C-alpha positions in Angstrom: 9.9 13.3 -15.1 6.4 12.6 -16.5 7.9 11.8 -19.9 10.1 9.1 -18.3 7.2 7.6 -16.4 5.1 7.5 -19.6 8.0 5.8 -21.6 8.3 3.3 -18.8 4.6 2.5 -18.8 4.6 2.2 -22.6 7.6 -0.2 -22.5 5.9 -2.3 -19.7 2.7 -2.5 -21.8 4.7 -3.6 -24.9 6.5 -6.3 -22.8 3.2 -7.6 -21.4 1.6 -7.7 -24.9 4.6 -9.6 -26.2 4.5 -12.1 -23.3 0.8 -12.7 -23.9 1.2 -13.1 -27.7 4.2 -15.5 -27.5 2.4 -18.8 -26.7 0.2 -18.9 -29.8 -0.6 -17.5 -33.2 -4.2 -16.5 -32.5 -5.3 -13.8 -30.0 -9.1 -13.3 -29.5 -10.4 -10.1 -28.0 -13.9 -9.7 -26.7 -16.1 -6.7 -27.6 -16.6 -4.5 -24.5 -20.1 -3.2 -23.6 -19.4 0.4 -22.5 -23.0 1.1 -21.5 -23.0 -1.9 -19.1 -19.7 -0.7 -17.6 -21.1 2.8 -17.1 -24.2 1.4 -15.4 -22.1 -0.8 -13.1 -19.9 2.1 -12.1 -22.9 4.2 -11.1 -24.1 1.4 -8.7 -21.0 1.7 -6.5 -21.3 4.0 -3.5 -18.9 5.1 -0.8 -19.7 4.3 2.8 -19.6 7.6 4.8 -18.4 5.9 8.0 -15.6 3.8 6.6 -14.8 5.6 3.4 -14.8 2.3 1.5 -16.8 1.3 -1.6 -20.1 -0.5 -1.3 -20.9 -2.6 -4.3 -24.5 -3.4 -5.2 -24.6 -6.5 -7.4 
């Protein structure tokens, strides 16, 4: 069951990549700043009353 789900996800990802690549011959990818993402993730808290995320920007 997990194998079938993994194959389905892989196929969907490949289809999405092919769709994105089809319009042009050049595909630019930005470098990700992992440290900034980690810092941003630490700033999010959960409201105890509602159980929803509070975001501090």
